[in-house]
C-alpha positions in Angstrom: 22.5 20.7 -18.7 20.2 19.6 -15.9 22.8 17.3 -14.5 25.5 20.0 -14.7 23.1 22.4 -12.7 22.3 19.7 -10.1 26.0 18.7 -9.7 27.2 22.4 -9.4 24.5 22.9 -6.7 25.5 20.0 -4.7 29.4 20.5 -5.1 29.7 24.1 -4.6 33.5 23.9 -4.7 33.5 22.7 -8.3 31.0 25.4 -9.4 33.4 27.2 -11.9 33.9 23.8 -13.9 30.2 23.3 -14.2 29.6 26.8 -15.2 32.0 26.1 -18.1 30.2 22.9 -19.0 26.8 24.8 -18.9 28.3 27.6 -21.2 29.8 25.0 -23.4 26.5 23.2 -23.9 24.6 26.4 -24.2 27.2 27.5 -27.1 26.7 24.2 -28.8 22.9 24.3 -28.5 22.9 28.0 -29.9 25.1 26.8 -32.8 22.8 23.9 -33.7 19.7 25.9 -33.3 20.9 28.7 -35.3 21.6 26.2 -38.1 18.1 24.7 -37.7 16.6 28.4 -37.7 18.4 29.2 -41.0 17.0 25.9 -42.6 13.5 26.7 -41.4 13.7 30.3 -42.6 14.6 29.1 -46.1 11.5 26.9 -46.0 9.5 29.9 -45.1 8.2 28.5 -41.7 8.3 31.9 -39.9 6.6 30.5 -36.7 9.1 27.8 -36.2 12.0 30.3 -37.0 10.6 32.5 -34.3 10.3 29.6 -31.8 14.0 28.9 -32.6 14.9 32.5 -32.1 13.4 32.4 -28.6 15.3 29.1 -27.8 18.5 30.9 -28.9 17.8 33.8 -26.7 17.1 31.3 -23.8 20.3 29.7 -24.3 22.3 33.0 -24.4 20.7 34.0 -21.1 21.4 30.6 -19.7 25.1 31.0 -20.6 25.4 34.5 -19.3 23.6 33.8 -16.0 24.8 30.1 -15.3 26.0 31.1 -11.7 22.8 32.7 -10.8 21.0 29.6 -12.1 23.1 27.4 -10.0 22.6 29.4 -7.0 18.8 29.3 -7.3 19.0 25.7 -8.1 21.0 25.0 -5.0 18.6 26.4 -2.7 15.9 24.5 -4.4 17.8 21.2 -4.1 18.7 21.9 -0.6 15.2 22.5 0.7 14.1 19.3 -1.2 16.9 17.4 0.6 15.7 18.9 3.9 12.2 17.9 3.1 13.2 14.3 2.2 15.2 13.9 5.4 12.2 15.1 7.4 9.9 12.6 5.6 12.3 9.8 6.4 12.6 10.7 10.0 8.7 10.9 10.2 8.4 7.5 8.6 10.9 6.0 11.0 9.1 7.5 14.1 5.8 6.2 12.6 7.4 2.6 12.4 8.9 2.7 15.8 5.4 3.7 17.1 3.8 0.8 15.2 6.4 -1.7 16.6 5.8 -0.2 20.2 2.0 -0.8 19.7 2.7 -4.6 18.4 5.0 -5.0 21.4 2.2 -3.7 23.8 -0.4 -5.9 22.2 2.0 -9.0 22.6 2.7 -8.2 26.2 -1.2 -7.7 26.9 -1.9 -11.0 25.4 1.0 -12.9 27.4 -0.4 -11.3 30.4 -3.9 -12.5 29.7 -2.6 -16.0 28.9 -0.7 -16.1 32.3 -3.9 -15.1 34.2 -5.8 -17.8 32.4 -3.2 -20.4 33.3 -3.1 -19.3 36.9 -6.9 -19.5 37.0 -7.0 -23.0 35.7 -4.2 -23.9 38.2 -6.3 -22.7 41.1 -9.2 -25.0 40.3 -7.1 -27.9 41.5 -5.8 -26.4 44.7 -6.8 -26.5 48.2 -8.2 -23.7 50.1 -4.9 -22.5 51.6 -3.0 -22.7 48.1 -5.9 -21.0 46.5 -5.5 -18.1 49.0 -1.8 -17.8 48.4 -2.2 -18.2 44.6 -4.9 -15.2 44.7 -2.5 -13.0 46.6 0.2 -13.8 44.1 -2.3 -13.2 41.3 -2.9 -9.8 42.9 0.6 -8.9 43.2 1.2 -9.8 39.5 -1.9 -7.7 38.5 -0.5 -4.7 40.4 3.0 -5.2 38.8 1.2 -5.5 35.3 -0.9 -2.4 35.9 2.2 -0.6 36.9 4.0 -1.8 33.6 1.0 -0.7 31.6 0.9 2.6 33.2 4.7 3.0 32.5 4.3 2.0 28.9 1.4 4.4 28.7 3.6 7.2 30.1 6.3 6.4 27.8 3.8 6.3 24.8 2.4 9.8 25.8 5.9 11.2 26.0 6.9 9.9 22.6 3.8 11.4 21.2 4.6 14.6 22.8 8.0 14.3 21.4 6.9 13.6 17.9 4.5 16.6 18.2 7.5 18.6 19.2 9.6 17.6 16.5 6.8 18.0 13.7 6.3 21.7 15.1 10.0 22.3 14.8 10.2 20.9 11.2 7.1 23.0 10.3 8.6 26.1 11.9 11.9 25.4 9.8 9.9 25.0 6.6 8.0 28.2 7.3 11.1 30.1 8.0 12.9 29.1 4.9 9.8 30.0 2.9 9.6 33.3 4.6 13.3 33.8 3.7 12.7 32.8 0.2 9.8 35.4 -0.2 12.1 38.1 1.4 14.8 37.3 -1.1 12.4 37.5 -3.9 10.9 40.9 -2.6 14.5 42.4 -2.4 
């Protein structure tokens, strides 16, 4: 029955067929439970008989209200799917952020290695060559600083975008929650 409810909630165009499946299963369950109830009553087990009577009533209710049950389940499953999608997207953004951080560390290490290499090369140079190499180093440092600042701005922009998306997702969840409360109140 659970599978029929789930499938009907996910395939609204096939709801009538699934309602019939649910009603058929409920009918079979009622029949089997009535037989069990009669057996238990013959044995004098009134507590179990009462429990089976409630089960029969539950199955009758389910059979009569199958469409309503499917509609409620549909809303529940759709909300869960939305939340799962949000979680997947949040995890993907987190992975992108971690990858960008790894890339930034790698770039910083390469820049440091380049500075160290140039520093070693300058030791063996003459005065004029050293001055020219130092000018080149300064240009490289300025360019590296500009690249770091650009990456920093990109990172801040990404963080702002992540906060905006998180706020939109939260607002969506709150709106759906409010709508559910309003529907329950009506």
